[in-house]
C-alpha positions, 0 to 999 in steps of 0.5 A, a space after each residue: 481509526 483514532 489516529 490521522 485526526 479522526 479519517 476512515 476513509 482517504 479519498 482522491 486517490 490516482 487523482 492530479 491536479 485538482 482532480 482533473 487528471 487521473 493518473 495511474 501510476 499515482 492510483 499505485 502510488 497512493 495505493 502503496 502509501 494507503 497500506 503503510 497508513 492502515 500497517 501504522 494506523 493498525 497499532 504497532 507494538 512497543 514493549 521490552 520484547 517487541 523493542 527487544 531490549 534483552 536481546 540487545 542488552 545481551 549482544 552490548 555497545 557496539 555487538 550487532 543485534 540486527 543479525 540475531 533471528 528475533 530481529 528480523 524476525 518484528 521487522 517482517 511484521 514491520 511495514 513491507 512495501 512493494 515500491 519505495 527502494 530503501 537499497 543504499 543508494 549505490 545499490 539502486 544506481 546499479 539496479 538502474 536508478 528508476 525513481 518512484 514513479 517510474 516503478 509506479 508507472 512500470 506497475 500501473 501497466 503491468 496491472 492494465 495488461 495482466 490483470 484478469 478480474 474475478 466476474 461477479 456471482 450471478 445473483 450479484 450481477 443481476 442485482 447490479 444489473 437491475 439498479 442501472 436499469 432503475 436509474 435509468 429508467 428514473 432520468 428517462 433514458 431506457 
């Protein structure tokens, strides 16, 4: 990963107050930001085809190139945030004008209330249990 000054991980997701407090809404927001960063770090094609130079030229000045199928196709390849609200202000206000933190808190509650994790395969669960038992023995807890 050449971007982000060579960073290969994002640390502190969900942490606030210098890591003293953990906030589930912050974790959901940080996940959104990390997903967007990952998309950008993967690279964005900048060439005549992806910039739709020929199509824009055909439509000409003041033409509507945004309604072209090719514009829609490439637009869908861009980062698609789940929490950030890109609607115009009037539509956002008509929909309740919720801020990012409120939406993230709602999403965190939904995840906590509905998520059903898949159980670990038996062999993996046994290995994890063995590591915990070994650590307990080493610390004299067992």
